[in-house]
VEXDREN-2710 file (C-alpha; in Angstrom, 1 decimal):
% VEXDREN-2710
k/r/px/py/pz
1/UNK/0.0/0.2/0.1
2/UNK/1.7/3.4/-1.2
3/UNK/0.3/6.3/0.8
4/UNK/2.3/9.6/1.5
5/UNK/0.3/11.4/3.8
6/UNK/1.3/9.6/6.9
7/UNK/1.3/12.6/9.0
8/UNK/-2.3/13.0/8.7
9/UNK/-2.8/9.0/10.0
10/UNK/-4.0/7.4/6.6
11/UNK/-2.2/4.6/6.7
12/UNK/-3.6/3.6/10.6
13/UNK/-7.1/4.6/9.6
14/UNK/-6.5/2.2/6.4
15/UNK/-6.1/-0.2/9.1
16/UNK/-8.8/0.2/11.5
17/UNK/-11.7/0.1/8.3
18/UNK/-9.6/-3.3/7.3
19/UNK/-8.9/-1.4/3.9
20/UNK/-5.7/-3.4/2.4
21/UNK/-3.3/-3.9/-0.5
22/UNK/-5.9/-5.9/-2.9
23/UNK/-9.4/-6.1/-1.7
24/UNK/-12.1/-8.5/-2.5
25/UNK/-14.4/-6.3/-4.3
26/UNK/-17.9/-8.6/-4.1
27/UNK/-19.3/-9.4/-0.1
28/UNK/-22.7/-10.9/1.2
29/UNK/-21.1/-9.7/4.5
30/UNK/-18.9/-11.4/6.3
31/UNK/-17.9/-13.3/2.8
32/UNK/-15.7/-11.7/0.4
33/UNK/-14.8/-13.3/-2.9
34/UNK/-14.1/-11.7/-6.4
35/UNK/-13.0/-13.2/-9.4
36/UNK/-12.7/-9.9/-11.8
37/UNK/-10.1/-7.7/-12.6
38/UNK/-8.0/-5.4/-10.4
39/UNK/-8.5/-1.7/-10.4
40/UNK/-6.8/0.8/-8.4
41/UNK/-7.5/3.8/-6.1
42/UNK/-5.6/6.7/-6.7
43/UNK/-5.9/9.7/-4.3
44/UNK/-6.3/13.1/-5.9
45/UNK/-5.0/14.5/-3.0
46/UNK/-1.0/13.2/-4.0
47/UNK/-1.8/11.1/-7.1
48/UNK/-0.6/7.7/-5.3
49/UNK/-1.8/4.4/-5.4
50/UNK/-3.9/3.6/-2.2
51/UNK/-4.8/0.2/-2.6
52/UNK/-7.2/-2.2/-5.2
53/UNK/-10.0/-3.7/-5.5
54/UNK/-10.9/-6.8/-7.5
55/UNK/-13.7/-6.0/-9.5
56/UNK/-17.4/-8.3/-9.5
57/UNK/-17.7/-10.9/-12.4
58/UNK/-21.4/-12.0/-13.8
59/UNK/-20.7/-15.2/-11.3
60/UNK/-20.0/-13.2/-8.4
61/UNK/-23.1/-11.2/-8.8
62/UNK/-24.7/-14.1/-8.9
63/UNK/-23.7/-15.8/-5.7
64/UNK/-24.1/-12.2/-4.1
65/UNK/-27.9/-12.0/-5.5
66/UNK/-28.6/-15.7/-4.3
67/UNK/-27.7/-14.4/-0.6
68/UNK/-29.7/-11.7/-0.9
69/UNK/-32.8/-13.4/-1.7
70/UNK/-32.1/-15.9/0.7
71/UNK/-31.5/-13.4/3.5
72/UNK/-34.7/-11.4/2.5
73/UNK/-36.9/-14.5/3.2
74/UNK/-35.9/-14.2/6.8
75/UNK/-34.7/-10.3/7.6
76/UNK/-38.6/-9.3/6.6
77/UNK/-40.0/-11.8/9.2
78/UNK/-37.9/-9.8/12.0
79/UNK/-40.3/-7.2/13.5
80/UNK/-39.1/-3.9/12.9
81/UNK/-37.9/-2.3/15.9
82/UNK/-35.8/-5.3/16.1
83/UNK/-34.2/-4.6/12.8
84/UNK/-33.9/-1.0/13.8
85/UNK/-31.9/-2.2/17.0
86/UNK/-29.6/-3.2/14.2
87/UNK/-29.1/-0.1/12.5
88/UNK/-28.4/1.5/16.0
89/UNK/-25.8/-0.9/16.6
90/UNK/-24.6/0.1/13.0
91/UNK/-24.6/3.8/14.1
92/UNK/-22.8/3.5/17.3
93/UNK/-20.0/1.4/15.1
94/UNK/-19.9/4.6/12.7
95/UNK/-19.4/6.5/15.7
96/UNK/-16.3/4.4/16.6
97/UNK/-14.9/4.5/13.6
98/UNK/-16.1/8.3/12.7
99/UNK/-12.0/9.8/12.6
100/UNK/-11.0/6.7/10.0
101/UNK/-13.6/6.8/7.6
102/UNK/-13.7/10.6/7.2
103/UNK/-10.2/10.4/6.8
104/UNK/-10.6/8.2/4.1
105/UNK/-13.4/9.9/2.6
106/UNK/-11.2/12.9/2.2
107/UNK/-8.0/11.2/1.2
108/UNK/-9.8/8.8/-1.5
109/UNK/-12.3/11.6/-2.6
110/UNK/-10.6/14.7/-2.2
111/UNK/-13.0/16.6/0.0
112/UNK/-11.6/18.6/3.1
113/UNK/-11.3/16.5/6.3
114/UNK/-14.5/18.4/7.8
115/UNK/-16.6/17.4/5.0
116/UNK/-15.3/13.8/5.3
117/UNK/-16.2/13.4/9.0
118/UNK/-19.6/15.6/8.1
119/UNK/-20.4/13.1/5.6
120/UNK/-19.9/10.5/8.2
121/UNK/-22.1/12.2/10.5
122/UNK/-24.6/12.1/8.1
123/UNK/-24.6/8.1/8.5
124/UNK/-25.0/8.8/12.1
125/UNK/-27.8/10.8/11.9
126/UNK/-29.6/8.7/9.3
127/UNK/-29.5/5.7/11.6
128/UNK/-30.9/7.7/14.1
129/UNK/-33.5/8.8/12.3
130/UNK/-34.2/5.0/10.8
131/UNK/-34.1/3.9/14.1
132/UNK/-36.6/5.8/15.6
133/UNK/-38.8/5.1/12.2
134/UNK/-38.2/1.2/12.9
135/UNK/-41.6/1.9/15.4
136/UNK/-43.6/4.4/13.2
137/UNK/-44.2/2.5/9.8
138/UNK/-47.7/3.3/9.2
139/UNK/-50.6/3.6/7.0
140/UNK/-54.1/4.7/7.0
141/UNK/-57.6/3.7/8.2
142/UNK/-60.3/4.8/6.1
143/UNK/-64.2/4.7/6.5
144/UNK/-65.4/2.1/4.2
145/UNK/-68.7/3.1/2.1
146/UNK/-70.2/-0.5/2.9
147/UNK/-71.9/-1.4/6.2
148/UNK/-69.3/-3.6/8.5
149/UNK/-66.6/-3.5/6.5
150/UNK/-62.9/-2.1/7.5
151/UNK/-61.0/-0.6/5.1
152/UNK/-56.6/0.6/5.8
153/UNK/-53.4/0.6/3.9
154/UNK/-50.2/-1.0/5.2
155/UNK/-47.0/-1.4/3.6
156/UNK/-44.7/-4.6/3.2
157/UNK/-41.1/-5.0/2.3
158/UNK/-40.6/-4.6/-1.5
159/UNK/-37.3/-7.1/-1.6
160/UNK/-33.6/-6.0/-2.9
161/UNK/-32.7/-2.6/-3.2
162/UNK/-29.9/-2.0/-5.7
163/UNK/-28.0/1.2/-5.1
164/UNK/-25.7/2.8/-7.4
165/UNK/-23.8/5.9/-5.7
166/UNK/-21.6/8.6/-6.8
167/UNK/-18.0/9.4/-6.1
168/UNK/-18.7/12.7/-4.2
169/UNK/-20.7/11.5/-1.6
170/UNK/-18.8/8.1/-1.8
171/UNK/-20.6/6.9/1.7
172/UNK/-23.7/9.0/3.2
173/UNK/-26.0/8.8/-0.3
174/UNK/-25.8/4.7/0.6
175/UNK/-26.4/4.9/3.9
176/UNK/-29.5/7.1/3.4
177/UNK/-30.6/4.0/1.1
178/UNK/-29.5/1.3/3.1
179/UNK/-31.1/2.6/6.7
180/UNK/-34.4/3.1/5.3
181/UNK/-34.4/-0.4/3.5
182/UNK/-32.9/-2.1/6.3
183/UNK/-35.6/-1.2/8.9
184/UNK/-38.1/-1.4/5.9
185/UNK/-37.2/-5.1/5.9
186/UNK/-35.3/-5.0/2.6
187/UNK/-31.9/-6.4/1.9
188/UNK/-29.5/-4.2/-0.4
189/UNK/-26.9/-4.5/-3.3
190/UNK/-24.3/-1.8/-3.0
191/UNK/-22.6/-1.0/-6.1
192/UNK/-20.5/2.3/-5.1
193/UNK/-18.6/4.6/-7.1
194/UNK/-15.3/2.9/-9.3
195/UNK/-13.5/6.4/-8.4
196/UNK/-14.4/5.5/-4.7
197/UNK/-14.4/1.7/-4.2
198/UNK/-12.2/1.4/-1.2
199/UNK/-14.9/4.0/0.7
200/UNK/-17.6/1.0/0.3
201/UNK/-14.8/-2.1/1.4
202/UNK/-14.6/0.0/4.1
203/UNK/-18.5/0.6/4.9
204/UNK/-19.1/-3.4/4.3
205/UNK/-16.8/-4.3/6.5
206/UNK/-18.2/-2.0/9.2
207/UNK/-21.9/-3.3/9.1
208/UNK/-20.6/-6.8/8.1
209/UNK/-19.1/-6.8/11.7
210/UNK/-22.4/-5.8/13.1
211/UNK/-24.3/-8.5/11.3
212/UNK/-21.9/-11.5/12.3
213/UNK/-22.0/-10.2/16.1
214/UNK/-26.2/-10.9/15.8
215/UNK/-25.7/-14.2/14.0
216/UNK/-27.7/-12.3/11.2
217/UNK/-27.5/-14.3/7.5
218/UNK/-25.0/-13.5/4.8
219/UNK/-26.8/-11.6/2.0
220/UNK/-28.6/-8.4/4.0
221/UNK/-25.9/-6.1/2.9
222/UNK/-24.2/-6.9/-0.4
223/UNK/-21.0/-4.9/-2.0
224/UNK/-20.1/-5.4/-5.6
225/UNK/-17.4/-3.3/-7.4
226/UNK/-17.0/-2.0/-10.8
227/UNK/-17.9/0.1/-13.5
228/UNK/-21.0/1.2/-15.6
229/UNK/-21.4/-2.9/-16.6
230/UNK/-21.6/-3.8/-13.3
231/UNK/-24.6/-1.3/-12.8
232/UNK/-26.1/-2.7/-15.8
233/UNK/-26.1/-6.1/-13.9
234/UNK/-28.6/-4.9/-11.4
235/UNK/-30.6/-2.5/-14.0
236/UNK/-31.2/-5.2/-15.8
237/UNK/-32.2/-7.7/-13.4
238/UNK/-36.1/-8.5/-12.4
239/UNK/-35.4/-10.0/-9.3
240/UNK/-34.6/-6.2/-8.0
241/UNK/-37.9/-4.1/-8.0
242/UNK/-36.1/-0.8/-7.1
243/UNK/-33.3/1.0/-8.0
244/UNK/-31.8/3.9/-6.1
245/UNK/-29.0/5.8/-8.4
246/UNK/-27.0/8.8/-8.2
247/UNK/-25.1/10.6/-11.1
248/UNK/-25.4/12.7/-13.8
249/UNK/-28.5/13.3/-15.7
250/UNK/-27.2/11.1/-18.5
251/UNK/-26.9/8.4/-16.4
252/UNK/-30.0/8.6/-15.0
253/UNK/-32.0/8.3/-18.2
254/UNK/-30.3/5.6/-18.8
255/UNK/-31.3/3.8/-15.7
256/UNK/-34.6/4.7/-15.6
257/UNK/-34.8/3.4/-19.2
258/UNK/-33.9/0.7/-18.8
259/UNK/-35.9/-0.2/-15.1
260/UNK/-38.7/1.1/-17.2
261/UNK/-38.3/-1.3/-19.8
262/UNK/-38.8/-4.1/-17.0
263/UNK/-41.6/-2.3/-15.3
264/UNK/-39.1/-1.5/-12.4
265/UNK/-38.7/1.0/-10.0
266/UNK/-35.9/3.8/-10.2
267/UNK/-35.0/6.9/-7.0
268/UNK/-33.1/9.0/-9.0
269/UNK/-31.0/11.5/-7.7
270/UNK/-29.4/13.1/-10.4
271/UNK/-27.7/16.9/-11.5
272/UNK/-28.2/20.2/-9.8
273/UNK/-27.8/23.5/-11.6
274/UNK/-28.5/25.6/-8.6
275/UNK/-28.6/29.3/-8.2
276/UNK/-28.8/31.8/-5.2
277/UNK/-31.1/35.0/-5.7
278/UNK/-29.5/37.9/-3.9
279/UNK/-32.1/41.0/-3.9
280/UNK/-31.5/44.7/-3.1
281/UNK/-32.6/43.5/0.9
282/UNK/-29.9/40.8/1.6
283/UNK/-27.4/40.8/4.1
284/UNK/-24.2/40.8/2.4
285/UNK/-22.1/38.8/5.1
286/UNK/-24.5/35.8/5.1
287/UNK/-24.5/35.7/1.1
288/UNK/-21.1/35.7/1.1
289/UNK/-20.4/32.8/3.0
290/UNK/-23.7/30.8/1.7
291/UNK/-22.4/31.6/-1.9
292/UNK/-18.9/31.1/-1.1
293/UNK/-18.7/27.5/0.6
294/UNK/-21.9/26.6/-2.0
295/UNK/-19.4/26.7/-5.0
296/UNK/-16.0/26.0/-3.6
297/UNK/-17.2/23.1/-1.1
298/UNK/-15.8/19.6/-2.0
299/UNK/-14.1/21.7/-4.7
300/UNK/-17.8/22.6/-6.7
301/UNK/-18.1/18.6/-6.9
302/UNK/-21.7/18.6/-5.2
303/UNK/-25.0/17.6/-6.6
304/UNK/-26.2/21.3/-4.4
305/UNK/-23.3/23.2/-5.1
306/UNK/-24.1/26.7/-6.1
307/UNK/-23.7/27.3/-10.0
308/UNK/-25.1/30.5/-10.7
309/UNK/-25.3/33.9/-8.2
310/UNK/-28.5/35.9/-9.2
311/UNK/-27.6/39.3/-8.3
312/UNK/-30.0/42.5/-8.3
313/UNK/-28.5/45.6/-10.8
314/UNK/-28.5/48.2/-7.9
315/UNK/-26.0/46.1/-5.9
316/UNK/-24.1/43.5/-8.6
317/UNK/-21.0/45.5/-7.9
318/UNK/-21.2/45.4/-4.4
319/UNK/-21.9/41.7/-4.2
320/UNK/-19.4/41.2/-7.0
321/UNK/-16.2/42.7/-5.1
322/UNK/-17.3/41.0/-1.7
323/UNK/-17.3/37.6/-3.5
324/UNK/-14.3/38.5/-5.4
325/UNK/-12.5/39.2/-2.1
326/UNK/-13.4/36.4/-0.7
327/UNK/-11.8/34.4/-3.1
328/UNK/-9.0/36.2/-2.8
329/UNK/-8.6/34.4/0.8
330/UNK/-9.0/30.5/-0.2
331/UNK/-6.3/28.4/0.4
332/UNK/-6.3/25.4/-2.2
333/UNK/-4.2/22.3/-0.8
334/UNK/-4.2/18.8/0.9
335/UNK/-7.9/18.4/2.4
336/UNK/-6.5/16.6/5.1
337/UNK/-4.8/20.1/6.3
338/UNK/-7.7/22.1/8.3
339/UNK/-5.9/25.2/7.0
340/UNK/-7.1/24.4/3.6
341/UNK/-10.6/25.8/2.2
342/UNK/-10.4/23.7/-0.7
343/UNK/-9.1/20.2/-2.0
344/UNK/-8.6/18.9/-5.2
345/UNK/-10.8/17.8/-8.3
346/UNK/-11.6/14.1/-8.1
347/UNK/-9.8/13.3/-11.3
348/UNK/-7.6/14.8/-14.5
349/UNK/-10.7/14.2/-16.2
350/UNK/-12.6/16.2/-14.1
351/UNK/-9.8/18.9/-14.7
352/UNK/-10.7/18.7/-18.0
353/UNK/-14.0/19.2/-18.2
354/UNK/-13.1/22.5/-16.0
355/UNK/-10.6/23.6/-18.2
356/UNK/-13.4/23.2/-21.2
357/UNK/-16.0/25.0/-19.5
358/UNK/-14.0/28.1/-18.7
359/UNK/-12.9/28.5/-22.4
360/UNK/-16.7/27.9/-23.2
361/UNK/-18.1/30.9/-21.6
362/UNK/-15.6/32.9/-22.6
363/UNK/-16.4/31.9/-26.7
364/UNK/-20.0/32.6/-25.4
365/UNK/-19.0/36.3/-24.6
366/UNK/-18.7/35.6/-20.9
367/UNK/-16.4/37.8/-18.7
368/UNK/-13.7/35.8/-16.3
369/UNK/-13.6/38.2/-13.3
370/UNK/-11.5/35.7/-11.0
371/UNK/-8.9/33.4/-13.3
372/UNK/-9.0/30.0/-12.9
373/UNK/-6.2/27.7/-13.6
374/UNK/-4.5/24.1/-13.0
375/UNK/-2.4/24.0/-10.2
376/UNK/1.3/22.9/-10.3
377/UNK/4.6/22.5/-8.0
378/UNK/4.9/21.0/-4.8
379/UNK/1.8/19.9/-3.1
380/UNK/0.0/20.0/-6.2
381/UNK/1.5/16.6/-8.0
382/UNK/-2.0/15.0/-8.4
383/UNK/-2.7/17.4/-11.1
384/UNK/-6.0/17.8/-9.4
385/UNK/-5.8/20.7/-8.0
386/UNK/-8.0/24.0/-9.7
387/UNK/-8.2/27.8/-8.8
388/UNK/-12.0/28.1/-8.0
389/UNK/-13.1/30.7/-10.9
390/UNK/-15.7/32.9/-11.0
391/UNK/-17.0/33.8/-14.7
392/UNK/-20.0/36.9/-15.6
393/UNK/-22.3/35.2/-18.0
394/UNK/-26.1/35.2/-19.3
395/UNK/-28.3/32.0/-18.0
396/UNK/-28.9/31.7/-21.9
397/UNK/-25.5/30.7/-22.5
398/UNK/-25.1/26.7/-23.5
399/UNK/-22.5/26.5/-21.0
400/UNK/-24.6/27.7/-18.4
401/UNK/-27.4/25.8/-19.0
402/UNK/-25.2/22.8/-18.2
403/UNK/-23.9/21.1/-14.9
404/UNK/-20.1/21.6/-14.9
405/UNK/-19.0/19.4/-11.7
406/UNK/-16.3/21.8/-11.3
407/UNK/-15.5/25.2/-8.7
408/UNK/-16.7/27.3/-11.4
409/UNK/-19.6/30.4/-10.2
410/UNK/-21.4/32.4/-12.8
411/UNK/-22.3/35.5/-12.1
412/UNK/-25.9/36.7/-13.6
413/UNK/-27.6/39.8/-13.4
414/UNK/-31.4/40.9/-12.8
415/UNK/-33.4/44.0/-12.6
416/UNK/-37.0/44.8/-11.6
417/UNK/-38.3/42.4/-8.8
418/UNK/-38.0/39.1/-7.7
419/UNK/-40.1/37.4/-9.9
420/UNK/-37.7/38.2/-12.8
421/UNK/-34.8/36.7/-10.9
422/UNK/-37.2/33.8/-10.2
423/UNK/-37.6/33.0/-13.8
424/UNK/-33.8/32.9/-14.6
425/UNK/-33.1/30.6/-11.9
426/UNK/-36.1/28.2/-13.3
427/UNK/-35.0/28.8/-16.5
428/UNK/-32.8/25.4/-16.8
429/UNK/-33.5/22.1/-17.2
430/UNK/-32.2/21.0/-13.5
431/UNK/-34.2/21.7/-10.4
432/UNK/-32.7/20.3/-7.4
433/UNK/-31.3/23.5/-5.1
434/UNK/-32.4/26.7/-4.9
435/UNK/-31.6/30.0/-1.7
436/UNK/-33.1/33.7/-1.9
437/UNK/-30.8/36.0/0.3
438/UNK/-33.1/38.7/1.5
439/UNK/-34.8/40.2/4.2
440/UNK/-37.8/40.9/2.6
441/UNK/-40.5/39.1/4.1
442/UNK/-42.9/39.4/0.6
443/UNK/-40.0/38.4/-1.5
444/UNK/-39.0/35.5/1.0
445/UNK/-42.8/33.9/0.7
446/UNK/-43.2/34.8/-3.4
447/UNK/-39.8/32.4/-3.8
448/UNK/-41.5/29.8/-1.7
449/UNK/-45.1/30.0/-3.0
450/UNK/-46.2/27.7/-5.8
451/UNK/-45.3/30.0/-8.3
452/UNK/-41.8/30.8/-6.8
453/UNK/-38.5/28.4/-7.1
454/UNK/-39.2/24.9/-8.9
455/UNK/-36.7/23.2/-7.3
456/UNK/-37.0/20.2/-5.1
457/UNK/-35.0/21.9/-2.2
458/UNK/-35.9/25.8/-1.5
459/UNK/-33.9/27.9/1.1
460/UNK/-34.2/31.8/2.7
461/UNK/-31.0/33.2/4.0
462/UNK/-28.9/29.8/3.6
463/UNK/-27.0/28.5/0.5
464/UNK/-27.9/26.1/-2.0
465/UNK/-25.3/23.3/-0.3
466/UNK/-26.2/20.7/2.7
467/UNK/-29.1/19.2/3.8
468/UNK/-30.3/17.8/7.4
469/UNK/-31.5/14.7/7.8
470/UNK/-35.2/15.1/8.8
471/UNK/-36.1/16.7/5.4
472/UNK/-36.2/14.7/2.2
473/UNK/-33.4/15.1/-0.5
474/UNK/-34.7/15.4/-4.1
475/UNK/-34.8/17.5/-6.9
476/UNK/-37.6/18.0/-10.0
477/UNK/-37.2/18.1/-13.3
478/UNK/-33.8/16.1/-15.0
479/UNK/-32.7/15.8/-11.6
480/UNK/-35.2/12.9/-11.6
481/UNK/-38.1/13.6/-9.0
482/UNK/-36.5/10.9/-6.3
483/UNK/-36.7/11.7/-2.9
484/UNK/-34.3/10.3/-0.3
485/UNK/-33.5/10.4/3.5
486/UNK/-36.2/12.1/6.0
487/UNK/-39.3/12.8/6.1
488/UNK/-41.9/10.0/4.4
489/UNK/-39.2/8.6/1.8
490/UNK/-39.0/5.1/3.5
491/UNK/-42.4/4.5/1.7
492/UNK/-40.4/3.8/-1.8
493/UNK/-38.3/1.0/-0.1
494/UNK/-42.1/-0.6/0.3
495/UNK/-45.4/-1.7/-1.3
496/UNK/-48.3/-0.2/-0.3
497/UNK/-51.5/-2.3/-0.1
498/UNK/-55.3/-1.5/0.2
499/UNK/-56.9/-3.6/2.2
500/UNK/-61.0/-4.1/3.1
501/UNK/-62.4/-6.6/5.4
502/UNK/-65.9/-7.5/5.7
503/UNK/-67.3/-8.6/9.2
504/UNK/-70.7/-9.3/8.5
505/UNK/-72.9/-12.4/6.9
506/UNK/-73.8/-10.1/3.7
507/UNK/-71.9/-8.9/0.6
508/UNK/-72.6/-5.7/-0.7
509/UNK/-70.9/-4.4/-3.3
510/UNK/-69.1/-0.9/-3.7
511/UNK/-70.8/1.8/-6.0
512/UNK/-74.2/0.0/-4.8
513/UNK/-73.9/-2.6/-7.6
514/UNK/-76.7/-5.0/-7.4
515/UNK/-75.8/-8.8/-8.0
516/UNK/-77.9/-11.6/-6.7
517/UNK/-78.0/-15.3/-7.2
END
């Protein structure tokens, strides 16, 4: 195992998490096996090899699926509060391993150590949420139109839930799905991103220990690894009634079509093109904090990252200068060094897309306010470190209409009232997160009304990035329409059933239909 960042305790963290030089990439719990090729995981922090993972073959996948099918038959019989107890224990293990897992997330993905710890905290939070929910899975009772009848609805486990996650949140999104699916009585098969496979290996080791300590069968939590071809094993598999996929809109459309053709369910969390509206009544200091973190946090690689800042013309120059000044204070470097604000992009392919986007905004008539560029020299050997950039642009620019997973912030100007700003914000294909900075109650309520933001998330006086576990997370339009995490998101992991019970000696038909024999 080639690890340079020893000063930050990476080697110890990997040992604590069970990550070795070469890792089996397929698991049904405590059993690990793989017969596929080896893929290497390189850290964008220093460009060095962390470890290798063996990919999942079709034969490996079938072995995992057989275990999952068998496990579901017994797991679904366990009362939901008892399943909640297993999730509670998983949350406790995460508390114990928060520091090493946070470091692995930071080192393999490239986000700051604080964000890595925050991602593990999200896992802990969803476990807490799921434990409470395990005693609250509920249906409704309705009055029947027929005398002597009782009508109600209930929810049953779906079966196997397939999870395809992205590199930018390599552990949290998996836990959002699994914690809820498990308490609902489902079992899970997870394909982590091929760019962050070691995070998946680490998480599987953690849950496998919990399952083994409770003498639970193999197959409740399964791990598979590989590229899109391994993902296709799941999307085309009729044994998996629900596929939860996080990634690009392009990927989501492929998943939706494939799963839809077999009449399966898709839970899609796709791209965002998120904006903050800044009105004349905005608190500028709060605006700067929210906009800058939203734009440069995770090096602009969050689905909720702030891409567009829509500023009223009367305060445009003032806000622009404040943002530019703040960018001048950013420190870019090793994300495990907590003095740094911005870490690297995930890989050199992402760097290429960043450079292309900056070229295209200029070609379309935009103006670079804070120049970007790729950093080189000591500390930047991976070639993945870039300067966060700011460009003045128009919402109609083709490059602005698309999501670039990089730290590029577009400044857009609006005139008139807040309705014009909302039209600009909504004038993109994506609909994930949105925000308005204003102390004007009327503007805030207008933004939150049914004729306001068309996004799944709409915030007032906070940025677009960052969400609490208690609220359902997801977006509209090309973001996919899915909802994960809090509120009643648990319902998608279950099948809904309406029941009517006749406790009389008569058999009246609905709608007053007569059928006498």
